N, C-alpha and C positions, 0 to 999 in steps of 0.2 A: 263366150266371154261375157261377164256381167258388166252392166253399165256402171259408170263411176257413181251415178246417183244412188243406185242400189247398193253399191259397196259402202258408200258413205252412210246410207240409211242403216245398213246392217251393223256397221261399226258403232253408230250412235246407239242403236238398240242394245248392242253388246255392252257398251259403256254404261248405259242406263241400268242394265241388268246387274252389272258388277256393283254399281252404286247402290241399287236396291238391296242386293245381297249383303253389302257391307253395312248398310243402314239397319237391315233386319238383324244382323249379327250384333250391332250395337244395342238395338232394342232388347234383344234376347239377353245380352250381357247385363244391360241396365236392369231388366226385370229381376235378374238374379241378385241384384244389389239394392233392391228397394225394400224399405221397411214400410209396408202398407199398414196404416192404422185404421181399424174398422170398428167404430163405436157400436155397430149393429151386432157384433160378435163379442159379447161381454160375458163375464162370469155369471153363471146361472144362480149363484148363491148370494148375490147382492153386494153391498158395500164391503170393501176391504176393512178388516178390523185391526190389522197391524202386524208387527214383527216382535219376536221375543226370544227368550232362552229358557231352558230348564234351569231350575235352581238346585238341581241334583247333579254334582255334589259341591261345586266350588264355594257356595256361601257357607257350607258347613266347615270348609277349610279356612276361609279368610275372616269369618265373622267374629272371631275372638278379638280382632283388631278393629277398633272404631275407625282408625285412619284408612286401612285398606278397604273396609266396608263402605266408607263414604266416597273414596276414590272410585270404587267400582260403581256405586249408585249413580254418580255423575257421569262417568265415562260411558256407561251403557244405557242409562235411562233418561238422561237429560238430552234435549235436542239443541242445546246452545252450542255455538262454535262448531268444533269438529267432533262433538260427542255423537254417539251412535243413534240416539233417539228411539230406542226400543220402548214398547209399551205393554208387552205381554209377559207375565211371570208365571211359570209352571212350578208351583210350590210342591215339594215332595213331603207328604206326610209319612214319616218313617214308621216302619213296623217295630224296629228295634230287635236286636238279636239277643239270644241267651247271654247273660253277663259272663258266663264261664267260657264262651267261645272267643277265640282270638285268631280266626283264620283270615279275616279281611286284612290285606297288607297295604292297600292304598291308604294314603293319609286323609283322603277326603270323603270316602264312600260309606263309612260306618255311621249312617244317619240315626240319631237317637229316636226312639219312639216315645209317645206320651203316656202310654198305658203300661204300668209296672205290676208285675206279679210278685207279691210279697212271699216271705218264707212260709206263711201259714196257708198259702194258696189263694188268698183274696187279691182282688185287683184294685188299684187306685191310680188316678191320673196325677202325673207330675208335670205341672204347667211351667216349671222352670227348664224343662228339657228343650233341646234344640235351639238354645239361645243364639248360636252363631248364624244359622240360616234365617232365623226371624229378625236378627239385627240387620242383615242385608236387605231382607224383604221390606221392612218399614222404611229404610232409607231410600230404597229404589222407588217405592211408591211415592214418597215425597218429591223425589227428583223428577219423576215423570209427570205428576199432576193428574188432572182430570181424565186424561186418556187411558190411564192404567187399567189393565184387565188382569185378574189373578185367577188362575186355575189350580185346583188341588188334584194331585194324583198320587197313586201308591205303587211302589214296586213289590211290596210284600205285606201281608198281614203280620201282626206281632208273632214272635216265634212260638208262643204257647197256643196259638190257634192253628198251627200247621201240623201236618202228619209227621214231618221229619224232626220237629222241634228246633228248626233252624230257618232263619229268615232269608237265606240265600238260595233255598230251593229244596226240592224233594230228593230222597235217596236215589231215585231214578228220575232223571231230569224231565222225562216225557210224561211223568205222572202228575196229577193234580196234587198240590201241596196244602191247600186249605181243607181242613177237616170238614166232613160232610155236615156236621152239626154246628158249624161255626160261621156259616154264610151271613146269618142275621147279626151275629155278634160283631163280625168284621165291619159290616155296613154301619152298625151302630157306632163303632169306634170312629170311623171316618166322619160321620155326621156330627158326633159329639165334638171332635176337634174343630170342625168347621164352624159350629155354632159358638164355641168358646172364642175362636179368633174374631168372629163378628162382634160379640158382646164385650170382650176384654180389650182387643187391640184395634177394633174398627176396620178389620179386613173382611170385606164382603166378597166371597168367592163367586165369580161369575159362572164357573162350571167345575165339574169334578169327574174323574175317572178312577175307579178302584182297581183297574188292571193296567199292566204295562207289558207289551209284547207277550201276551198270555199263551199263544199257541206254540211258542218256540220250545225247543228241547234242550236248552242250555242253562236252565236255572237249576243247578245242582247243589245239594247240601255241602256245607263247608267250603264254598267257593272263596277264592282269594280276593274276588273283585267287588261284589256288591249284593244287595238284596234282589230277590227275584222270585216269581211264583207262576207256575204253569196252571192255566185253566183250559180244559178241553173246549174245542169249538163245539157249539151247539148247546147242549143242556147246561153244562157248567157255567159258561159265559152268560147264558140267558138268566140263570138263577141269580148270578151275582148282580146283574143289572137290575133285575126286579127287586131284589132285597135292598139295593142302594137307593132305588127310587122310593121305596117305602120309608127308609130311614130318613131321607131328606125331608119328606113330608111330615114325619113325626116330630122333627126338630124345627119346624117352621121355616124350612129352606126350600119350599116348593118352587121358588123362582130360579134356583140353581139349575143350570143346564147339565143334564146327565149325558156324558159323551163316552166314546170308546171306539174301538177297543185298543187303539194304539199298537196295532200289529207292526212288526218290523218289516214285513213284506207287503207291498201294495196288492199283489195278487191274492195273498192269504187273506188280507182285509176284505177284499171283494167277496171271496168265498164265505168267510166267517159271517158276513152280514146276511147272506142268504140262508144261513143255518140258525139264526136267532128265532126264538119263539115269538108268536104274535105279541105276547105281553111285553117281552123284552124290546122288541122293535118299536112298540108304542112308547115305551119309557125312554128310549134313546132319542135324544133331540139333535145330536151332532155327531158326525163321524170324525174321529181323530186318527190319523195314520202317520206312520214313519215311512221314510222312503229309502231305507238302507238297501233293500232288495226289491225285485219285481220290476215290471215294465208297464203294466196296464193302467197307466194314469187316466187315460180317456175312458176306459171301461169302468173304473171306479167312479169317476166323475158322473158318468151317465147313470150308474146305478143309484148313487146318492141323490142325484137330481130326481130320478123316478120315485125314490122313497120320500121325497120332500123334506130332506134333512139338510143341515148345513155341513160344511167340510173344512177341516183344518189340516195343514201339514204340520204335525206337532213335534217332530224331532228328526234331525239328521245331522251328520258331520262326517268327516273322513280325513285320512292322512294321505290324500292323493294330490296330484299336480296336473296342470294343463299348460298349454302354450308351447311355443317353439323357442328353446334356449331362453326361457322366461326369467331365470334367476329368482329374485324375491317374489316376483309376480306369479310364479308357478302355482303355489297353494291358493293364492287369491283368485286366480282365474278358474281353478277347479270349483271353488265355492260359488263364484259368480255364475258359472255354467249350471251348477246344480240348482241354484235359485231360479234361473230362467227356465230350466227344464221342468221343475216342479210346478212353478207358477203358471206356465203356459199349458202344461198337461192336465193338472188337477184344477186349475183356476180356483184355489181355495180362498177363504177369507182371512187366513193367517198363515204365516211361514215362521217356524220357530226352530232355531238351531239347538243342538244338544247342550253343551255347556261352553260359555264364552271363555272360561279359563279351565284348561285341562291339565296344565303343567304348573308345578310350583318349585321355586328355588328356596331351599332352607337347609341350613347346617344341622338344625336340631330335629327337623321332621315333626311328626305329631303322633301321639298315642303309641310311641315306640316304633313307628314306621318311618321310612326314609323318603325324602323328596329328592329332586335333582340338586346337583351341586353347582351347576352352571346353566346358562341360557341355552335353550334348544337351538339346533341348526335350522334356521328358517330359509336357507339358501341351498338346501340339498338338491343335487341334480336328479335324484331318482324318486324321492318321496317327500311328501309334505308333513303336516303336523295337525293334530287335533286342537280345537279351540282357536280363538282369534286373539288371545292375549295370554301373557304369563305373569303369575304373581311372584314377585321377588320379596319374600318375607324378611330376608336378611337386610335389605335396604329400604323396606317399607314403600314399595312402589309397584305399580302395575305396568308391565312392558307391553306395548301394543305391537302388532305385526301388520303385514300388508293385507292379511285376511280381514282384519278389523276395518280397514279403509275400503276394501272391496264390498263388505257388507253395508257399510255406510253409504256407498253410492246408491244403494236401493232404499235403505231404511230411513235416511234423512229426508228423502224427497218424495217417495211414494208413501203418502200418509193415510192414516185411518179416515174413512169417509169417501175415499176415491173408489173407482171401479176398475178392475183389471180388464183390459180389452186386448183383442187379438193384434199381434204385431208380426214377429218373425222368429225363426229359430235362434237368432243371435241377439234378441232383445226382449225386454219386458216393458210394457206400456200400461199406463193408467190415466184415466180421465177423472178429474175432480170437477163436478158440475157446479159446485158452490164457488170455487175459485175460478172456474172457467179456464182450467189449466191442464195441459197435457205434460206428462213426464215420461220420457223414454230413456231406459238404461240399456246401452248397447255394448257388446263385448266383442273384442277381436283377439282370438288366440293364435293368430298368425304372426310371424316375425315381421312381415312387411305391412305397411299401412294399407288400409282398405277404404275404398270410396263407396259411400252409400247415399241414397236419397230417402229422407223421411217424408212420406207422402200423407198429407192430411186432407185429401180431396173428398173424403166421406163427411167432412165437417162443413157446416154452412159458412163458418168464418174462422179465421185463424190469425194469430198475431204475426207480425213481420220479422220479429227477432226471437232468438232463442239463447238462454243462458247455457253455459257449458262448464261442467265440472268433471275432472278426470283424475284417475289413479293409474299410475304406470311406473315402470322402472324399479330401481333399487329403493330400499326403505329410506335411506338418508338423502341420497342424491336425486331420487326420482320424484314423482308427483304423488301427493297424498291429499285427495280432495282438492286439487288445485283448481282455482277459478280462472278460466280462460276467457279471452275476448268473446263477446257475443257474436253470433253469426246472423246473417240476414236471409230471409226467405226469397225464393224465386216463385212467385205466385203462392200456391199452397204447398210447395215443396222446399225442403231444406237440404242442400247439398253438404254432406258432412264427411270429414275424414276421421276414420277410426285408427288411431295410432296402433302400431304393432304391440301386441301383448298389453292391452289396456282395457279398462272399463270406463265408459264415459256416460254421464247423465246430461240429458238435454231437457230444459224446462221452457215450455212455450205457453205464454199467457194469451188471454183474450180469445179463447177457443169456444165456439158455440156449435 
C-alpha cells in the first residue's frame, strides 16, 4: 500500500502533467494561428513598385466614350476615397490584322495597329489609330500622378510581318509566326511607336516586352479571340530580345527596361530563361511572368535573383471562387488568395491583373459584334467571373464587384516604396521604412471566424494601435473597405479576429 503523501504527490504530478500538456497544446495551436512578421526575410528585388492592369483590351472598348474613360481612370488609378489606387499600366501596342479579316468576335480585342500597308505595298504610320486605348491611357496617367509606370507590350507583330498573314497566330499554332527576315523590322516598329508616344503625348515607357506568352501553342490563325504570336524557346526568343534592345538604343530609348518573356506558365518561364543566349540574357533587365499555370514560384524567384534581374508578376486572373458558402465573396476570396500566393512565392516588385473590365453590357455592341445584354451573375455558387468591374455602355456607368474591393484591400494600402516581407500563408505583409509603417492583409476563407496573433517581435519598436479595414459579405449589405474600430496591441502582438469569408487590412504605425 502506498503512503497518502506519495499518492498526493503522484496526483499532483499527474495534474501538472495534464496542465503542461494542455498548455503545450494551446501553444501549438497558437503557433498555427500566428502571423509572424520577419523584416529579415524580405523581397530580394528591393522596393515594391506597385499594382496595375493590362490595357488590353478594355480601353479599346470603352475609350470611345470620354465619360466611361474618365470614370475608369478615377476608379482604377486614383487613390482617393475608395478608388483602387493602381499605378502600373501595361499598354498594348497592337499589331493590327489584315483589314479583310473579320474573325475576331469579341468587341474589345481587335486592337488597331499603327503601321499601315498601302495598296502599292508601301508602309506608313497612322498616328490617329488606337484612339480609344490612348484616351484611357492619358486620363489614367493624370489620375494616378507621379507614381504612374507605363509598360509597352505586344501580342503580335503587324499581320504583314507574319508567316500566316494573320495577327492572331500561325497556321500551325506551335510554329513561329514572325517571318525570319522581319525580327529587326518588328523591333523597329515597337521602338518607333514608343518614341512617338514620348515626343507627341509625353508618355515615357518605363519598360517594354515584344512578346506575350510566346512558348504557348494556342496562337492560331483566324482565331475568334485575339492577337497572338508564337516564338520558340531559345534561339527565336533570344533573337527577338537582342533586336529589341538594338532598336531601343537606335531610337534614344536606352533607359527603357527590356523585359520578358511573359510566359503563361511559371515553370516554362524558368526553363525559357535558361535557354536564352548570353547576348539576350545580358539585354534582358527584368523578368515578367504570368501565373496562370505552373507552381515553381520559389524556383523562379531563386533563378531571377541569381541572374541579378528584377521580377514582375505581369498578368493573371480567373473565373474561380474560394471560401465556404461565400456568396458574393467567392470570387473576391479567390483573387485575394492568388495575390497572397503570388506575392509570397515570387516576392515580385509588381503584381498586375489581366484586365479590370472583362465584360460589357451593350445593346448595340461594337464593330458588328455583340456584348452582354445584362449584368453578369456575381453570386454564382459554382464559378466566378473575369475582371473586377463591368462596363454598362447603355447606362454610361462602370459597375463594381466584390473583386474590386478585394483588390483594393491590397492596392490602396501596400504602396510603392514599401518592401514585401515574410508573413504567413494567409497574409501579405509590407514594411514602409519611410512611413515607419507595417501593412498586413489577412484572408479567411473559412465560414467561421478565426483568431490570429500578428507578431511584430522582430521589430525594435511598434505602435500600440492598428487601423482595421475589411471587405466581407454581400455586395450591398456587406462590408466594402469598411473602416472598423482600431485595435490595441498586447506588447508587440495584436490579437485579431478574421471574420468568416473576409479580407482584412491592418495598418500599424511607428514601427522601427
